[in-house]
C-alpha positions as a Markdown table, in Angstrom:
| # | Residue | x | y | z |
|---|---|---|---|---|
| 1 | Met | 0.4 | 6.5 | 27.0 |
| 2 | Ala | -1.5 | 6.0 | 23.8 |
| 3 | Leu | 0.4 | 6.3 | 20.6 |
| 4 | Ser | -0.1 | 9.2 | 18.2 |
| 5 | Phe | -0.3 | 8.6 | 14.5 |
| 6 | Gly | 0.6 | 10.8 | 11.5 |
| 7 | Ile | -1.0 | 9.8 | 8.2 |
| 8 | Ile | 1.0 | 11.0 | 5.2 |
| 9 | Gly | -1.2 | 10.5 | 2.2 |
| 10 | Ala | -4.8 | 10.4 | 3.5 |
| 11 | Gly | -6.4 | 8.8 | 0.4 |
| 12 | Ala | -8.3 | 5.5 | 0.0 |
| 13 | Leu | -5.9 | 3.6 | 2.2 |
| 14 | Gly | -4.4 | 6.1 | 4.6 |
| 15 | Gly | -7.6 | 8.0 | 5.0 |
| 16 | Tyr | -9.4 | 4.7 | 5.9 |
| 17 | Tyr | -6.9 | 3.4 | 8.4 |
| 18 | Gly | -6.4 | 6.8 | 9.9 |
| 19 | Ala | -10.1 | 7.4 | 10.3 |
| 20 | Arg | -10.4 | 4.0 | 12.1 |
| 21 | Leu | -7.6 | 5.0 | 14.5 |
| 22 | His | -9.2 | 8.4 | 15.1 |
| 23 | His | -12.6 | 6.9 | 15.6 |
| 24 | Ala | -11.0 | 4.5 | 18.2 |
| 25 | Gly | -9.7 | 7.5 | 20.2 |
| 26 | Phe | -6.1 | 7.7 | 19.0 |
| 27 | Glu | -4.6 | 11.1 | 18.3 |
| 28 | Thr | -4.4 | 11.0 | 14.5 |
| 29 | His | -3.1 | 13.7 | 12.2 |
| 30 | Phe | -3.8 | 13.6 | 8.4 |
| 31 | Val | -1.8 | 15.2 | 5.6 |
| 32 | Phe | -4.0 | 15.9 | 2.7 |
| 33 | His | -3.2 | 17.4 | -0.7 |
| 34 | Asn | -6.1 | 18.4 | -2.9 |
| 35 | Asp | -8.7 | 17.5 | -0.3 |
| 36 | Tyr | -7.3 | 19.7 | 2.5 |
| 37 | Ala | -9.8 | 22.7 | 2.1 |
| 38 | His | -12.8 | 20.4 | 1.7 |
| 39 | Val | -11.9 | 18.3 | 4.8 |
| 40 | Lys | -11.3 | 21.4 | 6.9 |
| 41 | Asn | -14.8 | 22.7 | 5.9 |
| 42 | His | -16.8 | 19.5 | 5.7 |
| 43 | Gly | -14.8 | 16.8 | 7.6 |
| 44 | Leu | -13.9 | 13.2 | 6.6 |
| 45 | Arg | -16.5 | 10.6 | 5.6 |
| 46 | Val | -16.1 | 6.9 | 5.4 |
| 47 | Asp | -18.7 | 4.6 | 3.9 |
| 48 | Ser | -17.9 | 1.1 | 5.0 |
| 49 | Ile | -19.3 | -2.4 | 4.8 |
| 50 | Glu | -18.7 | -2.5 | 8.5 |
| 51 | Gly | -20.7 | 0.6 | 9.2 |
| 52 | Asp | -20.5 | 4.2 | 8.0 |
| 53 | Phe | -19.0 | 7.0 | 10.1 |
| 54 | Ser | -17.6 | 10.5 | 9.7 |
| 55 | Ile | -15.1 | 12.8 | 11.5 |
| 56 | Ala | -16.4 | 16.3 | 11.7 |
| 57 | Ala | -13.1 | 18.0 | 12.6 |
| 58 | Pro | -10.1 | 15.8 | 11.9 |
| 59 | His | -6.5 | 17.1 | 12.6 |
| 60 | Ala | -5.9 | 18.0 | 9.0 |
| 61 | Trp | -2.7 | 19.5 | 7.5 |
| 62 | Ser | -2.0 | 20.7 | 4.0 |
| 63 | His | 1.8 | 20.0 | 4.0 |
| 64 | Ile | 4.1 | 17.7 | 5.9 |
| 65 | Glu | 6.0 | 20.7 | 7.0 |
| 66 | Asn | 3.1 | 21.7 | 9.2 |
| 67 | Leu | 2.5 | 18.2 | 10.7 |
| 68 | Pro | 3.4 | 17.9 | 14.4 |
| 69 | Pro | 5.8 | 15.1 | 15.3 |
| 70 | Cys | 4.0 | 11.8 | 16.0 |
| 71 | Asp | 4.9 | 8.5 | 17.6 |
| 72 | Val | 4.1 | 6.6 | 14.4 |
| 73 | Leu | 4.5 | 8.2 | 11.0 |
| 74 | Cys | 2.4 | 6.2 | 8.5 |
| 75 | Val | 3.6 | 6.6 | 4.9 |
| 76 | Cys | 0.5 | 5.9 | 2.8 |
| 77 | Leu | 1.1 | 8.0 | -0.3 |
| 78 | Lys | 2.1 | 6.4 | -3.6 |
| 79 | Ser | 5.7 | 5.2 | -3.7 |
| 80 | Thr | 6.2 | 7.4 | -6.8 |
| 81 | Glu | 6.1 | 10.3 | -4.4 |
| 82 | Asn | 8.4 | 9.0 | -1.7 |
| 83 | His | 11.3 | 11.2 | -2.9 |
| 84 | Leu | 9.3 | 14.3 | -1.7 |
| 85 | Leu | 9.7 | 13.0 | 1.9 |
| 86 | Arg | 13.4 | 12.5 | 1.9 |
| 87 | Asp | 14.5 | 15.7 | 3.8 |
| 88 | Gln | 11.5 | 16.0 | 6.1 |
| 89 | Ile | 10.3 | 12.6 | 7.3 |
| 90 | Ala | 12.8 | 12.0 | 10.1 |
| 91 | His | 11.8 | 15.3 | 11.7 |
| 92 | Lys | 8.2 | 14.3 | 12.0 |
| 93 | Val | 8.8 | 11.2 | 14.3 |
| 94 | Lys | 8.9 | 11.7 | 18.1 |
| 95 | Pro | 11.8 | 10.3 | 20.0 |
| 96 | Gly | 11.3 | 6.6 | 20.5 |
| 97 | Gly | 8.9 | 6.5 | 17.5 |
| 98 | Ala | 8.9 | 4.8 | 14.2 |
| 99 | Val | 8.0 | 5.0 | 10.5 |
| 100 | Leu | 5.4 | 2.6 | 9.2 |
| 101 | Val | 5.4 | 2.1 | 5.4 |
| 102 | Leu | 1.9 | 1.1 | 4.2 |
| 103 | Gln | 2.7 | 0.8 | 0.5 |
| 104 | Asn | 2.8 | -1.8 | -2.3 |
| 105 | Gly | 6.0 | -3.1 | -3.8 |
| 106 | Leu | 9.5 | -4.2 | -2.8 |
| 107 | Gly | 12.5 | -2.5 | -1.4 |
| 108 | Ile | 10.5 | 0.5 | 0.0 |
| 109 | Glu | 11.4 | 0.1 | 3.7 |
| 110 | Glu | 15.1 | -0.2 | 2.9 |
| 111 | Glu | 15.0 | 3.1 | 0.9 |
| 112 | Leu | 13.3 | 5.0 | 3.7 |
| 113 | Ala | 15.5 | 3.5 | 6.4 |
| 114 | Gln | 18.5 | 5.2 | 4.7 |
| 115 | Trp | 16.8 | 8.5 | 5.1 |
| 116 | Val | 15.7 | 8.2 | 8.8 |
| 117 | His | 18.4 | 6.1 | 10.4 |
| 118 | Pro | 18.5 | 5.3 | 13.4 |
| 119 | Ile | 14.6 | 5.6 | 13.6 |
| 120 | Pro | 13.1 | 2.1 | 13.2 |
| 121 | Val | 11.2 | 1.4 | 9.9 |
| 122 | Phe | 8.3 | -1.1 | 9.8 |
| 123 | Gly | 6.4 | -2.4 | 6.9 |
| 124 | Gly | 2.7 | -3.1 | 6.6 |
| 125 | Leu | 0.9 | -5.2 | 4.0 |
| 126 | Cys | -2.6 | -4.0 | 3.6 |
| 127 | Phe | -5.3 | -6.3 | 2.3 |
| 128 | Leu | -7.9 | -3.7 | 1.7 |
| 129 | Cys | -10.5 | -2.9 | -1.0 |
| 130 | Ser | -11.2 | 0.8 | -0.7 |
| 131 | Asn | -11.6 | 3.8 | -3.1 |
| 132 | Lys | -11.7 | 7.5 | -2.7 |
| 133 | Val | -15.0 | 8.4 | -4.3 |
| 134 | Gly | -14.9 | 12.2 | -3.7 |
| 135 | Pro | -13.0 | 14.9 | -1.7 |
| 136 | Gly | -12.7 | 13.6 | 1.9 |
| 137 | His | -15.0 | 10.7 | 1.0 |
| 138 | Ile | -13.7 | 7.1 | 1.2 |
| 139 | Ser | -15.7 | 4.0 | 0.3 |
| 140 | His | -14.5 | 0.8 | 2.0 |
| 141 | Leu | -15.7 | -2.1 | -0.1 |
| 142 | Asp | -14.1 | -5.3 | 1.3 |
| 143 | Tyr | -11.5 | -6.8 | 3.5 |
| 144 | Gly | -9.2 | -4.5 | 5.5 |
| 145 | Gly | -6.7 | -6.6 | 7.5 |
| 146 | Met | -2.9 | -5.9 | 7.6 |
| 147 | Arg | 0.3 | -7.7 | 8.3 |
| 148 | Leu | 3.1 | -5.8 | 10.0 |
| 149 | Gly | 6.8 | -6.6 | 10.0 |
| 150 | Ser | 10.1 | -5.2 | 11.0 |
| 151 | Leu | 13.3 | -4.6 | 8.9 |
| 152 | Glu | 16.0 | -6.9 | 10.0 |
| 153 | Ser | 18.3 | -3.9 | 10.5 |
| 154 | Asn | 16.0 | -2.5 | 13.3 |
| 155 | Pro | 17.2 | -2.9 | 16.9 |
| 156 | Pro | 15.6 | -5.8 | 18.7 |
| 157 | His | 13.9 | -3.6 | 21.3 |
| 158 | Ser | 11.8 | -1.9 | 18.5 |
| 159 | Leu | 9.7 | -5.1 | 18.3 |
| 160 | Glu | 7.9 | -3.9 | 21.5 |
| 161 | Leu | 6.8 | -0.8 | 19.7 |
| 162 | Leu | 5.7 | -2.9 | 16.7 |
| 163 | Ser | 3.5 | -4.9 | 19.0 |
| 164 | Arg | 1.9 | -1.7 | 20.4 |
| 165 | Ile | 1.2 | -0.4 | 16.9 |
| 166 | Ala | -0.5 | -3.7 | 16.0 |
| 167 | Glu | -2.6 | -3.6 | 19.1 |
| 168 | Ala | -3.6 | 0.0 | 18.3 |
| 169 | Phe | -4.9 | -1.1 | 14.9 |
| 170 | Arg | -6.7 | -4.0 | 16.5 |
| 171 | Leu | -8.4 | -1.6 | 18.9 |
| 172 | Ala | -9.5 | 0.4 | 15.9 |
| 173 | Gly | -11.2 | -2.7 | 14.4 |
| 174 | Ile | -8.4 | -3.7 | 12.0 |
| 175 | Asp | -7.3 | -7.3 | 11.9 |
| 176 | Ala | -3.6 | -6.6 | 12.4 |
| 177 | Thr | -1.1 | -9.4 | 12.7 |
| 178 | Ile | 2.7 | -9.5 | 12.9 |
| 179 | Thr | 5.0 | -11.5 | 10.7 |
| 180 | Asp | 8.6 | -12.4 | 11.7 |
| 181 | Asn | 9.7 | -12.2 | 8.0 |
| 182 | Leu | 8.8 | -8.9 | 6.3 |
| 183 | Ala | 10.5 | -9.9 | 3.1 |
| 184 | Glu | 8.4 | -13.1 | 2.7 |
| 185 | Ala | 5.3 | -11.1 | 3.4 |
| 186 | Arg | 6.2 | -8.6 | 0.7 |
| 187 | Trp | 6.5 | -11.4 | -1.9 |
| 188 | Gln | 3.1 | -12.8 | -0.7 |
| 189 | Lys | 1.5 | -9.4 | -1.4 |
| 190 | Leu | 3.2 | -9.3 | -4.8 |
| 191 | Val | 1.5 | -12.6 | -5.7 |
| 192 | Trp | -1.8 | -10.6 | -5.9 |
| 193 | Asn | -0.5 | -7.2 | -6.9 |
| 194 | Ile | 1.6 | -8.2 | -9.9 |
| 195 | Pro | -1.2 | -9.9 | -11.9 |
| 196 | Phe | -4.2 | -7.9 | -10.9 |
| 197 | Asn | -2.9 | -4.3 | -10.8 |
| 198 | Gly | -1.3 | -4.7 | -14.3 |
| 199 | Leu | -4.0 | -6.8 | -16.0 |
| 200 | Cys | -6.7 | -4.5 | -14.8 |
| 201 | Val | -4.9 | -1.6 | -16.6 |
| 202 | Ile | -4.0 | -3.4 | -19.8 |
| 203 | Leu | -7.3 | -5.2 | -20.2 |
| 204 | Arg | -9.4 | -2.3 | -18.9 |
| 205 | Cys | -11.4 | -4.4 | -16.6 |
| 206 | Thr | -12.2 | -5.3 | -13.0 |
| 207 | Thr | -10.8 | -8.1 | -10.9 |
| 208 | Thr | -14.1 | -10.0 | -11.2 |
| 209 | Gln | -14.0 | -9.8 | -15.0 |
| 210 | Ile | -10.5 | -11.3 | -15.0 |
| 211 | Met | -11.6 | -14.1 | -12.7 |
| 212 | Gln | -14.7 | -14.9 | -14.7 |
| 213 | His | -13.0 | -15.3 | -18.1 |
| 214 | Pro | -11.1 | -18.5 | -18.6 |
| 215 | Ala | -8.2 | -16.8 | -20.4 |
| 216 | Gly | -8.1 | -14.1 | -17.8 |
| 217 | Leu | -8.0 | -16.6 | -15.0 |
| 218 | Ala | -5.2 | -18.5 | -16.8 |
| 219 | Leu | -3.2 | -15.3 | -17.2 |
| 220 | Ala | -3.6 | -14.3 | -13.5 |
| 221 | Thr | -2.7 | -17.9 | -12.3 |
| 222 | Ala | 0.4 | -18.1 | -14.5 |
| 223 | Leu | 1.6 | -14.7 | -13.2 |
| 224 | Met | 0.9 | -15.7 | -9.6 |
| 225 | Asn | 2.9 | -18.9 | -10.0 |
| 226 | Glu | 5.8 | -17.1 | -11.6 |
| 227 | Val | 5.9 | -14.7 | -8.6 |
| 228 | Lys | 5.7 | -17.7 | -6.3 |
| 229 | Gln | 8.7 | -19.3 | -8.1 |
| 230 | Ala | 10.6 | -16.0 | -7.9 |
| 231 | Ser | 10.0 | -15.8 | -4.1 |
| 232 | His | 11.6 | -19.3 | -3.7 |
| 233 | Ala | 14.6 | -18.3 | -5.9 |
| 234 | Cys | 15.1 | -15.3 | -3.6 |
| 235 | His | 14.9 | -17.4 | -0.4 |
| 236 | Thr | 11.8 | -15.7 | 0.8 |
| 237 | Pro | 9.3 | -18.4 | -0.3 |
| 238 | Val | 5.6 | -18.0 | -0.6 |
| 239 | Pro | 3.9 | -20.9 | 1.3 |
| 240 | Ala | 2.2 | -23.8 | -0.3 |
| 241 | Gly | -1.4 | -23.2 | -1.2 |
| 242 | Phe | -1.0 | -19.4 | -1.1 |
| 243 | Val | -1.7 | -18.9 | -4.8 |
| 244 | Glu | -4.9 | -20.9 | -4.5 |
| 245 | Lys | -6.0 | -18.9 | -1.5 |
| 246 | Met | -5.4 | -15.6 | -3.3 |
| 247 | Leu | -7.5 | -16.8 | -6.3 |
| 248 | Ala | -10.3 | -17.9 | -4.0 |
| 249 | Asp | -10.3 | -14.6 | -2.1 |
| 250 | Thr | -10.3 | -12.7 | -5.4 |
| 251 | Leu | -13.2 | -14.7 | -6.6 |
| 252 | Arg | -15.2 | -13.8 | -3.5 |
| 253 | Met | -14.2 | -10.2 | -3.7 |
| 254 | Thr | -16.6 | -7.5 | -4.8 |
| 255 | Pro | -15.8 | -6.2 | -8.3 |
| 256 | Tyr | -12.8 | -4.0 | -7.8 |
| 257 | Leu | -10.5 | -1.6 | -9.6 |
| 258 | Pro | -7.0 | -1.8 | -8.1 |
| 259 | Ser | -5.1 | 1.3 | -7.3 |
| 260 | Met | -2.9 | 1.1 | -10.4 |
| 261 | Arg | -6.0 | 1.1 | -12.6 |
| 262 | Leu | -7.3 | 4.2 | -10.8 |
| 263 | Asp | -4.0 | 5.9 | -11.1 |
| 264 | Phe | -3.9 | 5.2 | -14.8 |
| 265 | Asp | -7.5 | 6.4 | -15.4 |
| 266 | Arg | -6.7 | 9.7 | -13.5 |
| 267 | Gly | -3.5 | 10.2 | -15.4 |
| 268 | Asn | -1.3 | 9.8 | -12.4 |
| 269 | Pro | 2.1 | 7.9 | -12.4 |
| 270 | Met | 1.7 | 4.2 | -11.8 |
| 271 | Glu | 3.8 | 2.4 | -9.2 |
| 272 | Ile | 5.6 | 0.4 | -11.9 |
| 273 | Asp | 9.0 | 0.5 | -10.3 |
| 274 | Ala | 8.1 | -0.7 | -6.8 |
| 275 | Ile | 5.6 | -3.4 | -7.9 |
| 276 | Tyr | 7.3 | -4.7 | -11.0 |
| 277 | Ser | 10.9 | -3.4 | -11.7 |
| 278 | Gln | 12.2 | -4.0 | -8.1 |
| 279 | Pro | 10.9 | -7.6 | -7.9 |
| 280 | Leu | 12.3 | -8.2 | -11.4 |
| 281 | Ala | 15.7 | -6.9 | -10.4 |
| 282 | Arg | 15.6 | -8.9 | -7.1 |
| 283 | Ala | 14.8 | -12.1 | -8.9 |
| 284 | Glu | 17.4 | -11.5 | -11.5 |
| 285 | Ser | 20.1 | -11.0 | -8.9 |
| 286 | Phe | 19.3 | -14.6 | -7.8 |
| 287 | Gly | 19.5 | -15.8 | -11.4 |
| 288 | Phe | 15.7 | -16.2 | -11.9 |
| 289 | Ala | 13.9 | -14.7 | -14.9 |
| 290 | Met | 10.3 | -13.6 | -14.8 |
| 291 | Pro | 9.3 | -13.3 | -18.5 |
| 292 | Leu | 5.5 | -12.9 | -17.9 |
| 293 | Thr | 6.1 | -10.2 | -15.2 |
| 294 | Arg | 8.6 | -8.5 | -17.5 |
| 295 | Met | 6.2 | -8.5 | -20.4 |
| 296 | Leu | 3.4 | -7.0 | -18.2 |
| 297 | Arg | 5.8 | -4.4 | -16.8 |
| 298 | Asp | 6.8 | -3.4 | -20.3 |
| 299 | Gln | 3.2 | -3.1 | -21.4 |
| 300 | Leu | 2.5 | -0.8 | -18.5 |
| 301 | Leu | 5.5 | 1.3 | -19.3 |
| 302 | Val | 4.2 | 1.7 | -22.9 |
| 303 | Ala | 0.6 | 2.3 | -21.8 |
| 304 | Gln | 1.8 | 5.0 | -19.4 |
| 305 | Ala | 3.9 | 6.7 | -22.0 |
| 306 | Leu | 1.1 | 6.7 | -24.6 |
| 307 | His | -1.3 | 8.0 | -22.0 |
| 308 | Asn | 1.0 | 10.8 | -21.2 |
| 309 | His | 1.5 | 11.6 | -24.8 |
| 310 | Ser | -2.2 | 11.7 | -25.5 |
| 311 | Lys | -2.4 | 14.4 | -22.8 |
| 312 | Gly | 0.1 | 16.5 | -24.6 |
| 313 | His | 3.3 | 15.3 | -23.0 |
| 314 | His | 6.3 | 13.9 | -24.8 |
| 315 | Leu | 7.2 | 10.3 | -24.9 |
């Protein structure tokens, strides 16, 4: 029997992947927040470099409480909102199902696993350039593949379910692969996320503008190499040549504003803890300092506090 999917956080990432699954014939349920009424009336629209499509009547829900249990519960909202799921998420997974975390950062799967035990928790690293450009309207700009992995604490038989999930994404047109070391994959994603999310906020620019300026390229490269060194210190090493590959991929990428920059512009909380503070703490626990990453993290904390203050909030 085909898997059913629940998408918690149907924004630029969750909305895109969920729409692909729905378009491929999988039962897919979407939990929207501000876009719920619009999607119920007008449907979900995806503009993609691989071909535009729309869903006239998606299975849309306004609250997770109303979501029917699904085989695979995809957590796609910002990690800053994960605490809202704590008391509900386990009840939304069918027997024999799993939670799939499609978020940036480090330590996220371990946190959710404490809430849903003994339900298996998988992680997904999404290499996707997409933005939400309007209510129920997603623009897919570039890339789109994902790497899936399992927590070491999951029972061995859960790997069969992970393979079925990867196959479902592949049937939906997503290049989904499986890694046998989720922790290493998380550090590989941080090689890109730590420099480009933060620098695009602090420098008020796109990824392309960073790559095209000698000083910007030097900053990004230095941060990437520091993350690579931290991964080795934590015994989850980024492979040789990976920094160079990420730089080359970014140079080819369409000009892009990462999710943290969009969150900052919209006045939303940034995922500073998951993307910066958690890796800093993990590296420090192995005796490795990350001064460049710490400086960028602290700049983001100040920028967020000042931005909140300018909106009438207290520091």
